[in-house]
TORLUM-858569 format. One record per residue (C-alpha): residue in one letter; y, x, z. Coordinates in steps of 0.001 Angstrom, whole numbers, padded with zeros to 6 digits, always signed. Each point is the difference from the previous one (the first is absolute). Example, Ala and Ser with C-alpha at 12.3 -4.5 7.8 and 13.67 -1.06 7.14 Angstrom:
// residues 2
a-004500+012300+007800
s+003440+001370-000660
***
This chain:
// residues 936
m-053056+024909-052862
s+000877-000689+003603
n+003721-000231-000900
f-000906-002444-002762
n-002020-002118+002410
k+002879+000029+002479
t+002473-000959-002681
l-002332-002719-001283
s-000624-001363+003471
k+003757-000090+000630
r+000644-001836-003272
l-002702-002560+000728
r+001621-001009+003298
l+001664-003375+000102
n+003363+001571+000859
h-000159+001885-003311
a+000905-001489-003366
y-003413+000792-001492
g-001843-001658+002835
q+002272-003048-000160
l-000453-000301-003790
i-003780+000321+000208
a-000114-002501+002845
l+002285-002334-001949
i-002286+000032-003087
l-003491+000626+001331
v-000007-002396+002945
p+000722-003141-002076
i-002431+001151-002731
a-002697+000772+002572
i+000452-003407+001573
l-000106-001784-003340
t-003047+002014-001136
s-001889-000699+003216
v+000751-003711-000162
g-000944-000145-003714
t-003236+001880+000555
l-001048-002269+002802
w+000866-003060-002070
v-001980+001225-003063
l-003002+000869+002136
s+000116-003377+001700
e+000305-001929-003250
t-002760+002014-001710
t-002359-000462+002938
n+000632-003739+000091
a-000570-000270-003726
a-003318+001884+000261
k-001108-002217+002860
q+000856-003112-001989
q-001987+001361-002930
q-002976+000767+002266
r+000161-003528+001475
s+000073-001508-003495
d-003006+002107-001048
a-001888-001038+003134
s+000754-003691-000611
a-001188+000337-003587
i-003264+001705+001042
l-000671-002606+002677
a+000715-002794-002486
r-002327+001426-002651
y-002879+000431+002413
h+000593-003116+002050
q-002647-002157-001728
t-002389+002940-000303
a+000242+000528+003754
i-000779-003653+000632
d-003079+000171-002224
l-001219+003209+001612
l+000508-001473+003473
r-002123-003043-000879
l-002580+002192-001543
v-000309+002096+003129
q-000060-003036+002227
e-002581-001857-002035
s-002166+002941-000963
p+000310+002879+002422
d-002373+002032-002131
q+002699-000020-002674
y+002301+002149+002185
d-000431+003148-002029
r+000615-001821-003226
a+003141-001597+001461
q+001249+003380+001253
n-000496+001547-003409
i+002031-002769-001535
l+002756+000575+002572
q-000183+003741-000777
k+001564-000718-003349
m+003301-000623+001787
f+000453+003766+000249
d+000912-000088-003614
e+003374-001094+001327
k+002513+002827+000398
n+000573+001471+003519
l-002595-002338+001617
q-001650+001677+002988
r-002073-002808+001579
a-000898-003716-000409
v-001509-002234+002700
l-001077-003622+000475
i+000493-000903+003696
d+000542-003115+002087
n+002404-000708+002846
k-002560+001162+002571
g-000266+003389-001591
q-003430-000527-001603
t-000245+002058-003159
y-001863-001562-002927
l+000576+002611-002663
s+001777+003362+000142
v+000567+002748-002585
g+001910+003268+000469
y+000175+002369+002951
q-001402-001298+003284
n+001100+002839+002288
n+002918-001676+001627
r-000328-003693+000517
f+003305-001781+000418
w+000236-003790-000082
p+003264-001625+000582
s+000595-003319+001632
f-000053-002725-002623
p+002811-002525-000310
n-000848-003658+000467
n+002730-001563-002107
s-000005+002281-002992
n-002447+000727-002874
f+001371+003524-000595
f+001102+002922+002135
g+000989+003606-000478
p+000889+002716-000234
i-001378+001368+003245
k+000218+003749+000520
h-003325+001691+000685
n-000135+003766-000154
h+001567+000824-003380
n-000981-003366-001535
s+001255-003573-000086
i-002280-003012+000704
y+000431-003376-001744
g-002049-003192+000483
s-000611-003388-001700
k-001697-003011+001564
l-003029-001465-001881
d-000235-003799-000320
i-003660-000712+000825
g+000341-002965+002389
n-001484+001934+002890
p+001609-000395+003438
n-000075+003770+000353
s+002408+001244-002605
v-001190+002891-002163
w+002461+002581-001343
l-000088+002331-002891
m+001642+003197+001128
i+000902+003015-002141
e+001501+003352+001051
l+002270+001813-002486
d+000931+003688+000109
n+003693+000817+000934
q-000020+003539-001436
p+001536-001042-003317
l+002916-001479+001946
e+000539+003252+001952
l-000185+002050-003180
a+002591-002169-001680
r+002324+000311+002998
y-000327+003793+000103
k+000763+000222-003678
i+003151-002017+000449
l+001029+002094+003039
l-000596+003205-001939
s+002128-001288-002835
l+002809-000855+002401
v-000157+003429+001682
v+000088+001827-003313
t+002895-002134-001145
g+001881+000637+003300
l-000522+003765-000215
i+001282+000106-003520
t+003006-002080+001018
l+000654+002302+003013
l-000138+003086-002168
i+002450-001543-002437
l+002249-001009+002915
l-000108+003472+001549
f+000865+001495-003354
c+002972-002347-000272
l+001068+000807+003568
n-000170+003695-000723
v+002118-000385-003095
f+002487-002205+001902
s+000205+002349+002976
r+000619+003013-002201
r+002732-001821-001845
w+001689-001763+002948
l-001245+001002+003408
a-000239+003752-000538
p+003670+000317-001046
l+001056-002151+002956
y-002057+002150+002310
e+001469+003171-001494
i+003519-001380+000362
r-000733-000858+003604
m-001337+003487+000725
q+003058+001632-001524
m+002307-002348+001924
q-001754+000992+003226
r+000611+003663-000777
l+003730-000608-000395
n+002344+001125+002811
a+003621+001034+000457
d-000633+003330-001762
t-002083-001300-002943
l+002022-003019-001084
d+001110+001888-003101
q-003608+000394-001326
h-001068-002222-002882
i-002828-002507+000330
v-002449+000743-002868
v-002825-002549-000510
n-002073-000776-003094
s+000704-003704-000426
t+000769-002548-002683
g+001675-003320-000375
e+001532-001621+003052
l-001142+002829+002256
r+001994+002491-002073
l+003074-002212+000495
l-000760-000197+003705
q-000395+003785+000141
r+003351+000453-001714
d+001733-002444+002366
i-001473+001736+003057
a+001120+003359-001370
n+003551-001352-000444
v+000010-001390+003559
v-001198+003353+001390
k+002637+001794-002046
r+002755-002252+001350
l-001431+000366+003489
h+000089+003776-000431
f+003676-000046-000952
s+000792-002412+002837
f-001854+002237+002413
l+001952+003041-001188
e+003264-001909+000501
l-001152-001249+003418
k-001070+003496+000980
e+003352+001402-001023
h+001819-002806+001837
t-002216+000495+003067
e+000678+003712+000055
q+003708-000688-000297
t-000231-002641+002756
e-001977+002374+002216
e+002614+002630-000544
d+002774-002457+000860
l-001967-001225+003005
r-000578+003553+001148
r+003689+000703-000237
t+000757-003273+001822
l-002498+000838+002744
d+001531+003429+000366
t+003423-001601+000250
l-001293-002577+002497
e-001627+002724+002047
v+003279+001878+000120
q+001804-003229+000906
n-002610-000843+002655
i+000450+003424+001512
t+003741-000572-000051
y-000398-003474+001468
r-002360+001287+002686
q+002435+002691+000883
a+002814-002568+000045
r-002126-002369+002099
d-000925+002766+002433
q+003621+001001+000103
a+001027-003644+000589
i-002596-000379+002761
s+001108+003269+001533
s+003626-001036-000345
n-000733-003378+001554
q-001834+001637+002879
s+002811+002480+000385
k+002460-002893-000094
s-001922-001826+002702
v-000219+003115+002144
f+003671+000705-000653
l+000992-003551+000920
a-002063+000140+003170
n+001365+003402+000979
i+003595-000687-000963
s-000163-003368+001764
h-001110+001796+003146
e+002673+002647-000424
l+002640-002696-000488
r-001195-002025+002949
t+000144+002973+002353
p+003798+000445-000153
l+000508-003763-000237
n-001979-000439+003201
s+002219+002581+001624
i+003101-001801-001273
d-001301-003301+001316
g-000814+001545+003336
f+003416+001598+000390
i+001685-003273-000968
h-001940-001690+002795
l+001110+002663+002425
l+003635-000205-001078
l+000084-003776+000230
r-001255+000215+003576
q+003206+001771+000951
q+002559-002194+001706
n+003135+001862-001045
l-000122-000769-003715
s+002891-001799-001659
n-000530-003086-002136
e+000677+002027-003131
q-002640+002546+001008
n-002487-002791+000716
l+000707-001424-003454
y-000575+003374-001680
l-003269+000539+001890
q-001187-003499-000853
t+000720+000645-003695
i-001894+003289+000119
r-002966-001634+001750
k-000089-002875-002479
s+000045+002396-002961
s-002693+002224+001463
a-002188-003007+000857
h+000312-001290-003561
l-000834+003422-001417
l-002954+000301+002379
a-001343-003379-001156
l+000202+001102-003641
i-001804+003238+000820
n-002715-001956+001803
d-000540-002113-003133
v-000209+003125-002153
l-002422+001586+002470
d-002200-003092+000065
f+000012-000229-003786
s-000801+003683-000467
k-002840-000181+002517
i-001458-003083-001663
d+000407+001540-003447
a-001800+003133+001177
g-002798-002103+001515
k+000509+001471+003459
l+000971-003127+001864
e-002603-001315+002445
l+000273-003083+002138
e-000364-000235+003742
t-002715-002140+001527
a+001225-001481+003257
p-000215-003549+001378
f+003171-002086-000129
d+001097-003607+000368
l+000251-001342-003550
e+002129-003049+000790
e+002403+002045+002110
a+000334+002599-002768
i+000914-002684-002543
f+002552-001591+002348
d+001529+003412+000718
v+000754+000339-003709
m+001303-003558-000335
d+002142+000305+003151
m+001480+003230-001306
l+000886-001554-003355
s+001019-003441+001284
p+003703+000913+000328
l+000120+000741-003724
a-001646-003350-000728
a+002334-001827+002356
q+003020+001591-001630
k-001043-001600-003316
h-001080-003292+001652
i-003632+000521-001040
n-002699-001805+001978
m-003052+002045+001005
a-003423-001323+000998
f-003316+001611+000848
y-003497-001474-000497
y-002748+001712+001978
a-003518-001312-000669
e-002142-000872+002997
n-002947+002206-001045
i+002072+003200+000015
p-000882+002465+002808
q+002812+000743+002425
h-000669+003738+000042
v-001045+002128-002985
i-000556+003728-000455
g+002175+001751-002547
d+003330+001692-000608
a+002622-002320+001491
l+002925+002162-001135
r-001031-000005-003661
f-000873-003686+000143
k+003500-000755+001306
q+001440+002206-002752
i-001714-002083-002700
l+001012-003305+001559
t+003570+001205+000556
n+000326+000958-003665
l-001223-003397-001202
i+002046-002112+002433
s+003182+002066-000447
n-000355-000309-003784
a-000461-003756+000386
i+003176-000210+002088
k+001847+002282-002396
f-000789-002072-003094
t+000269-003460+001601
p+003574-001369+000098
d-001082-003045+002013
g-003069-002074+000717
e-003084+001144+001896
i-002446+002843+000557
i-003516-000836+001174
v-002472+002608+001245
r-003686-000966+000045
v-003114+001722+001331
r-003518-001174-000730
m-003527+001352+000063
e-001192+001233-003388
d-003410+001302+001068
d-001649+000433+003399
d-002854+002408+000636
i-001547+001707+002990
g+002402+002628+001269
q+002749-000642-002550
c+002084-002710-001626
l+002048-000229-003188
l+003311-001783+000646
h+002330-001536-002580
f+003758+000189+000624
s+002596-001764-002158
v+003800-000158+000017
q+001362-002998-001898
d+003705-000284-000790
s+002232-002401-001929
g+002122+002735-001564
i+000974+001037-003493
g-003563+000641-001158
l-001155+002682-002425
s+000412+000424-003728
g-002861+001061-002278
t+001366+003535-000311
d+000440+000346+003756
r-003602-001057+000624
k-001385+002827-002133
r+002080+002652+001780
l-000065-001549+003448
f-002300+002452+001807
e+001228+003094-001821
s+001859+002697+001878
f+003835-000145+000004
s-000133-003391-001736
q+002014-003108+000891
g+000156-001797-003327
d+003239+000710-001839
a+002899+002054+001310
s+001922-003093+001082
v-002570-000665+002727
t+000647+003386+001565
r+003739-000472-000256
q-000114-003476+001506
f-002681+000362+002660
g-000337+003754+000533
g-003148+001982+000793
t-001880+002966-001443
g-002846-001910-001655
l-002658+001841+002032
g-000883-002848+002373
l-002555-001864-002106
a-001454+003204-001459
i-000634+001353+003508
s-001320-003396+001127
k-002461-000070-002901
q-001379+003413+000938
l-000226-000934+003672
v-001861-003225-000850
h-002494+001985-002056
l-000538+002318+002954
m-000764-003142+002025
h-002674-000912-002573
g+002009-002987-001176
q+001953-001258-002970
i+003615-001002-000545
g+001504-002393-002497
f+002437-002812-000568
e+000140-003530-001387
d+002795-001973-001588
n+000493-003188+001986
q+000775-001880-003223
d-003581+000635-001135
r-001109-002104+002973
a+002630-002728-000390
p+002711-000083-002711
t+002628-001106+002522
d-000638+002879+002426
k+002220+003055+000051
g-000535+003593+000965
s-003162+002018+000259
t-002826+000774+002399
f-001027+003552+000782
w-003407+000493+001570
f-002293+002785+001095
t-003395+000341+001622
a-000993+002583+002594
l-003317+000899+001589
f+000064+000352+003791
k-002718+000932+002427
v-000654-002457+002817
e-002216-000251+002996
e-003290-001782-000589
e+001192-002787+002258
h+003381-001110-001338
d+002673-000568+002648
f+001621-003106-001383
v+003207-001326+001497
e-000741-002277+002936
h+001752-003341-000157
p+001347-001284+003316
h-000280-003702+000666
f+003126-002032+000666
d-001593-003435+000070
h+002657-001293+002377
l+002925+000943-002257
q+001808-001987-002642
v+002193+001596-002687
v+002544-001778-002163
s+001303+002200-002810
y+002436-000011-002847
l-000227+003024-002326
a+001719-000129-003377
h-002146+002732-001554
p-003335-001566-001131
a-001993+003251+000289
t+001165+000603+003558
a-000727-003623+000901
s-003528+000475-001366
v-000515+003152+002090
l+001224-001769+003157
r-002241-002971-000718
s-003030+002307-000333
y+000751+001880+003245
l+000520-003164+002030
e-003196-001507-001354
n-001940+003084+001158
y+001657-000247+003433
h-000952-003699+000314
v+003641-000997+000365
s+001124-003537-000771
h+002430+000506-002857
i+002606-002345-001480
e+001585+001345-003166
t+003309-001515-001119
q+001315+000122-003540
s+003755-000140+000611
i+002681+000226+002663
l+000329-003772+000055
d-003737-000352+000499
l+000239+002499+002850
f+002857-001865+001690
s-001860-003296-000282
r-002926+001480+001935
l+002127+001629+002705
n+000722-003322+001698
h-003717-000584+000572
l-000937+003607+000731
n-001521+001054+003291
q+002510+002086+001992
q-002674+001737+002087
e-001052+003669-000025
s-002968-000861-002215
t+002228-000663-003011
w+001640+002579-002270
l+002566-000691-002686
i+000218+002629-002768
v+002879-000287-002460
d+001065+002094-002966
h+003151+002100-000070
s+001899-001438-002945
g+003606-000983-000540
d+002038-000400+003175
t-002573+000908+002615
e+002351-000463+002920
a+000852-003563-001044
l-003699-000736-000454
l-000849+001295+003479
k+002884-001951+001511
e-001238-003212-001623
i-003572+000679+001158
r+001050+000643+003602
q+001784-003313+000078
r-003327-001692-000684
y-002609+002430+001362
s-000043+002235+003090
g-003503+001490-000209
n-001360+003273-001396
l+001844+001059-003134
a-000546+002901-002413
v+002042+001013-003046
y-001766+001634-002942
g+001947+002534-002066
y+000809+003629-000635
q+001069+002129+002952
m+003507+000537-001335
s+000509-003736-000424
l-000867-000949+003560
e+002865+000965+002299
p-001184+000491+003602
n+003115-001589+001481
m-000536-003136-002042
l-003682-000157+000954
n+000809+000457+003674
e+002668-002676-000146
y-002441-002588-001336
r-003021+001280+001966
a-001954+000830-003127
r-002487+002794-000634
p-000142+001964-003248
l-003003-000085-002338
y+000594+002724-002528
q-000706-000064-003715
p-002553+000764-001353
l-002103-002106+002328
s-002274+002125+002169
r-003155-001269+001634
r+000675+002031+003143
e+003598-001132+000376
l-001146-003594-000381
v-002605+000503+002741
q+002678+001543+002240
l+002238-002970-000698
l-002639-002624+000716
g-001128+001856+003108
n+003585+000488+001258
q-000594+003758+000166
p+003047+002285+000402
i+001311+001695-003117
f+001542+003000+001756
e-001961+003165+000707
q+000666+002395+002807
e+001455+003266-001254
p-001957+003143+000852
e+001318+002471+002530
d+001769+003179-001072
f-002054+003191-000325
n+000501+003082+002167
g-001882+003135-001038
q+001162+002213+002815
g-002533+002745+000720
l-001408+000164-003533
h+000114+003228-002004
i-000345-000369-003784
l-000463+002684-002687
a+001756-000912-003298
v-001089+001972-003091
d+001987-000271-003262
d+001290+002534-002515
h+003167-002093-000497
l+002404+000681+002862
p+002015-003250-000399
n-003182-002015+000521
l-000709+001912+003200
i+003544-000606+001244
v-000314-003759-000631
l-003398-000176+001661
e+001235+002020+002977
a+003004-002309+000376
l-002141-003152-000115
l-002440+001416+002541
g+002901+001146+002137
e+001234-003586+000296
l-003397-000792+001542
n+000335+002898+002475
v-002778+001921-001799
t+000090+003809-000046
t-000443+001402-003507
t-001006+003463-001270
k+000707+000686-003689
a-002073+002065-002467
l+001197+000646-003583
s-003453+000932-001341
g-003672-000486+000676
q-000508+003602+001051
k+002921-000274+002428
a-001617-003109+001558
i-003306+001875+000499
d+001826+002937+001557
i+001819-002321+002424
i-003281-001679+001050
q-001744+003367+000483
e+002961+001303+001997
r-000161-002981+002371
i-003742+000536+000422
e+000472+003688+000789
q+002758-000802+002525
n-002152-002748+001587
l+002703-002569-000715
p-000894-003723-000184
p-001032-001071-003520
f+002180-002157-002185
d-000470-003736+000420
l+000203-000633-003745
v+000785+001686-003349
f+001982-001520-002859
m-001251+001892-003088
d+001597-000027-003433
i-002617+000097-002778
q+001623+001780-002941
m+001231+003380+001182
p+000024+003326-001870
v-002412+002844+000807
m-001983-002039+002518
s-000132-003751-000468
g-000323-002550+002761
i-003703-000427-000814
d-000672+003746+000285
t+001995+000142+003211
t-002014-002877+001474
r-003272+001730-000900
a+001205+003180+001653
i+000984-001893+003175
r-003389-001759+000140
s-001750+003332-000523
l+002019+001507+002836
e-000919-002929+002268
s-003717+000381-000788
t+000222+003723+000815
l+001602-000673+003394
d-002472-002824+000699
t+002410-001842+002318
g-001517-003394-000736
m+003456-001399-000835
q+001487-000737-003387
l+003702+000136-000742
p+001199-003225-001747
i+001391+000980-003417
i+002040-002628-001871
a+000578+000498-003730
l+003509-000450-001415
t+000095-000526-003761
a+001590-002077-002708
h-003306-000902-001665
a-000830-003443+001412
l-003415-000221-001625
a-003397-000929+001417
d-001829+002932-001611
e+002585+002382+001493
k-000579-001487+003452
q-003786+000340-000262
k+000395+003595-001127
l+002263+000803+002948
l-002323-001642+002510
k-002972+001975-001360
v+001684+003374+000528
g+000624-000766+003683
m+003303-001841+000221
n+000171-002950+002336
d+002532-002323-001598
y+002377-000413-002875
v+003712-000906-000217
t+002047-000374-003181
k+003528+001291-000398
p+002694-000898+000794
i-001322-000407+003525
q+001590-002767+002066
m+000527-000205+003730
e-002521-002838+000259
q-002658+002169-001652
i+000719+002890+002376
i-000311-002284+003017
q-003241-001478-001304
i-001496+003449-000657
l+001037+001369+003396
t-001265-003101+001794
h-003391+000192-001692
w-000703+003761+000056
t+001726+001075+003217
k-000573-003030+002227
n-001761+002077+002675
n+002724+002655+000201
f+003027-002066+001069
i+001120-003315+001407
a+002041-002220-002289
q+003204-000997+001787
p+003233-001595-001048
i+002627+002573-000848
a+002817-000134+002475
t+003362-000391-001654
e+003417-000881+001186
q+001495-000422-003440
k+000849-003421-001217
h-002095-001159-002965
p+002081+000203-003224
i-000903-003567-000976
e+001745-001325+003095
s+003323+001422-001241
i-000139-001960-003277
d+002066-003167-000298
p-002557-002851-000351
q+002336-001735-002462
i-000383+002974-002316
l-003756+000573+000549
n-002043-002069+002435
w-003199+002057+000248
q-001795-002476+002268
q+000586-002759-002531
s-001226+002304-002803
v-003282+000587+001857
q-000461-003755+000544
l+000611-000664-003713
a-002715+002576-000776
a-002616-001864+002027
n+000671+002344+002936
k-001231+002944-002064
e+002431+002845+000584
d-001366+002072-002905
l+000508-002903-002377
a+003499-000585+001366
q+000848+003651-000684
d-001344-000300-003560
l+002055-003156-000629
l+003138+001663+001386
r-000638+003115-002064
m-000497-002098-003164
l+003255-001837+000673
v+001953+003229+000511
d-001569+001586-003108
s+001184-002947-002101
f+003644+000233+001102
e+001070+002722-002413
g-001389-001730-003077
e+001289-003415+001055
l+003562+001278+000616
t+000073+001863-003331
e-001244-003040-001904
m+002483-002351+001740
q+002913+002326-000750
q-000969+000104-003691
l-000358-003792-000133
i+003442-000479+001568
e+001522+002322-002596
l-001802-001901-002798
e+000923-003353+001638
d-003665-001071-000247
f+000204-002377+002969
p-003287-001958-000589
q-001944+003246+000195
l+002153+001061+002979
e-001049-003183+001786
h-003642+000832-000727
v+000344+003514+001473
l+001760-001358+003099
h-002731-002602+000481
r-002588+002754-000218
l+001826+002082+002600
y+000462-003029+002264
g-003724-000744-000215
a-000873+003587+000910
t+002228-000097+003099
r-001918-002997+001346
y-003065+002233+000459
v+001945+002336+002292
g+002212-000790+002990
t+003416+000797-001559
p+002201-002993+000993
t+003349+001399-001234
l-001327+001201-003346
q-001907-003254-000489
r+003140-002017+000695
v+002252+002095-002278
a-002544-000068-002851
g-000511-003750+000372
e+003747-000736+000006
f+000534+002240-003019
e-002825-001760-001866
q+001387-003444+000928
f+003488+001053-001174
v-001261+001152-003413
s-002263-003055-000352
t+002815-002457+000779
l+002400+001541-002470
r-002726+000240-002661
k-000912-003686+000410
e+003704-000968-000275
r+000134+002160-003154
r+003217+001628+001052
k+001356+002855-002062
a+000034+003514+001424
d+003713+000081+000854
e+001697+002708+002066
i-000422-001855+003304
f-003704-000471-000623
i-000438+003690-000896
n+001871+001117+003112
e-002084-002274+002244
t-003173+001288-001646
n+001020+003630+000584
h+000903-000800+003602
r-003383-001586+000675
f-001757+002891-001756
n+001777+002513+002253
e-000951-002071+003032
l-003604-000034-001151
n+000066+003755-000630
f+001297+000589+003543
a-002730-002205+001498
i-002633+001856-002040
e+001295+003341+001229
q-000227-001216+003604
v-003602-001071-000535
r-000805+003366-001584
q+001266+001914+003008
a-001785-002278+002436
a-003202+000197-002042
n+000033+003792+000174
l-000002-000176+003790
v-002722-002645+000147
l-002367+001497-002556
y-000042+003444+001480
a+000512-000896+003628
n-003199-002088-000153
e-001943+003065-001107
n+000788+001904+003224
***
């Protein structure tokens, strides 16, 4: 029974079909029945009331005259009251009459029949002769006014019983209820029949559908139904059957797919294992490659350093023939080139292995940039390329970073710009990208007007060993590592590197702009460049290069100099006649065309201060002295301009020679040639040297001197990579020995290694070494180390010598070394580099000229001769410069006259070529003496 009640209660819910059907039928019927019942009751009640009112009106009308007569009788004969009341009593013959009364407006009763228990007199209307009904208990009161001519109106009132009305209403209500119940029973019977025929099958179908799952889709749906429901049941059964077959097919396909996927996953797992092994092997191979490159680079540099050192020693000998000097120079050039390539490989391998760390030391940023531009200016001058440098005013003068690596990046970018720019200009700019407390992000750009970059080259630009197509390497040379190394170095400086096509900025522009940013540490208070004031000076300038003219204009404006800028030579000459000839006026002119003729014309009009702007090789000292002009070298330097305006001297006093007499040095290296070179170099400084071929041998020597109470060594040069006991282990052992003896003194130990890296230096300093020198060690480095670490143990004195300096024996017409130094802005190191570059180019130039003569390609021959002539103007080689210039003029004249290459012309060409070859050979021999004599 409880299950039945639960099932019934569920079916009667509105979310069930039964409940919805019952609600759909019963609710409208219930509403209609209720409204109908209320309407019938209302209409029946109103009809009964109307009937009662009609009966009351009829009774009052019939007894109206009788009431008047009885009232008069009572008024006239009070003793007739009983008789009048008996007459009025006959009114009870009327149906449902309960009481009758004669009463006036004041409530005075004249006659009254019926019950007297509850007196109720209503208020009488003034303007009406009839009223009623008025409810009183279960009765209704009606009244009629009697016309007796009395001021006090008298009313005949009757009270009728309402019980017949109530009984009639109850009968009607009972009839309606019985009719409704019968209708409800019939309706419920119909609902039951309908539900059994329609709803029960639907419910059964629904229950069976709910019981269906993946395993029971093949079961038949059996329901007792007829008509449309049987069709619906059949359709549902067909759908389930099709679904069952589809499920079986899907299950079979899924199982097959799972099997295939399982096999694929197994294959992928095997492949992933293989790939992981290959990746691990590649990583291991790459690490091994990096370690191998680092180690083999060191192993290669060790004998190369020895070769370089012995070449230095041999070239210091005075009894060498010219042929021997030539052979030694060739060997040194080859070894230097090989050493440079190894350095690139070492840098690249260190960067690739992530082991390169940068130094953090303060340096002069502007000076570092000008060092790079000064070094590369001869190459730019040789191609007639103008160089300019913009340095923003808000850039600190000193920054903290790795100056060597910064110069390496800038050198790569500027040298590439020179390499790929046939003519035009190169502009270097520096500006502040972001400034914060303790650091600043600087933006450097190198803009050229060269050949630009193709779309393919741009994608591969910063890749290793990439220079565009193969023709670029053939035409311009290089390994393709420069930009790749620069990119890695810039990232180590927390910056970015990129390039822009100048045509994107302006369609008429040529070339490209390479830029990079670098983060430098700075002091909290920036030390900006101080601008001197030259308020009393006036400068008149003519510079053909717009960028350089803009730089000069900016500098002079900061120095508060009165500046007159001319636009042409004619404009300049027109102003010379009115120019002040006093010391407060400077005339700055550009080196272009025939400089000597220009200076001669100027001196005829102007005798004051005069400066010539141009590359060092273009400004001959003799010419400048003749016309009392000072050089202002390109690119324009702020400091050189200040020296010029302040009339400061441009020559620096050379330092005195070093004498290390009395010093005793311990040299430790497992490579005997290196020890021999180092001993020879120290011997030239009068330094006593003790050699040790291993770390253990060095410790034994130190202990032996301690046991014999001999004076300690003044300094130790320690190689780092040695077998059995490395330089680091040896240093630790020496420091441990010192701490045991507790002498309070520490022996200066200087590391000698080929790894010029900041992280290597920090590592060496932490283990107890005092300083760090990279191989191959130069005489200048030895002097600097000895001066710094042994300054209390000796007195630096000039070395007495009676030998004549080798440079003095050189014919100044072949090589004028003093002139070479002047052309290099009185920088002897730069003069040596320029001379070395000139000598290194001889072999290639002679080979190319000989091939061109054989091919009779005289236009290209003229180009090569012009290039050689331009290079000689950077170095004081008067004879070679004259021979090259005459040869170039000879070829140019004949080419312009378009003469055929007859026998006479060929013979003259060969004669001039032999003359040039002889002059080159003389310069080579003289250069050998100068380059290596200056290193003593």
